[in-house]
C-alpha positions, 0 to 999 in steps of 0.5 A: 257688371265690371269692379274697377280699382286704382290697384292691383293688389286686393287685401282681404278684411281681416274676419274679426272685424265687422265693417260699420255701415251707415246707409243714406238714400231717400227711397225705403225699400232700398234701405231697408234691402241694403240693410237685411242683407248686408245683416246677414252677410259675414263680417258687415254690421249696419249702424244706422241708417236715413232715408235725408241728408236731414236725419243723416245729418242727427244720426250719422256722428253718433252711429260712428261706421266706416263706410256710408252708402250715400244716395247721389240725388236726396231730394232737397238737397246738394249732394256736394254741400252733403259730402262736404257736412259729412267731411267736417262732421265725420272726417274718418268716415269713406263715402261710397257714392250708390246710384243708378246713374253712371257716367265716366266724367260724374264719377270724375268729377265725384271723387274729385269731391273726396268720395272713396267709392261707386257703386251702381244700383244694378251691382249684385250683391256679392259686387256690392260687399266686395266693393266696401271690403276695398273701398274698406281696405283703401281701394277706389274703386267704381261698380259701373252697370249692366248695359243698358235698356236705349230708353234707360241709357238716353234718360240717365244721359240727360241726367249726368248731361245737368249733373255735369253743368251744375258742378259747372256751378260756383257754389256762391252761383248754386246758392244764388240760383236757390234764390232765384228759384225761391222767387227772391229779387235780387236787391233781396238776395243781395241784402241775403247773402251780403254782397250788392244787386251788381254783384248778384245780376253778375252772377245771374248772367254767369250761371244762365250762360254757364247752364246754356238757358234764356230766362229765369223760368229756365233755372227755376226748373233745372234748380228743381230738377236737381234738388236746389230748392 
């Protein structure tokens, strides 16, 4: 396990300050485990939890946390849309991705989108709290996972490859992919998005090319796997 940051020196958190954390993860056992651990840790206070993006949207702004621990792969949602929502509705919050998946390209892309830190779900409790303190102090921190068994590493690579493919799609292309996966025709998609049928067909071809697919069936499967529908 390794903690990396882009500053040479860390600054201890003021002991009089409770670092307020909001936790969002679709696994209740993860949420409750983190909540219980942080509640027992000096200097931390869990001010809210959510097991879905909708719950997060409802409770996060009023909770006014310093940090948001956010699961990378919430079912049925677009992670980048979640980041944008947080930045629009709670711009003071620093987003810390909490995930079992990891790759250098994936982490770079997430920082490009504006996250403040990345913490592996395999991190030790002490590494999580140290990372949260450093991120609160303004450092960009990555807590990397321990070496994995070959089968898990292979599954992670497949997930990250798919996630990078998804990154190649524009916002509009992701919208169209989601509508295709719901069975809408090009004409219906055009009416829904106020664009022409020809424009929809052009986007469809670009999506197939970027994802290296040949059929709509492959598009639907990809969209379901990556929470776009």
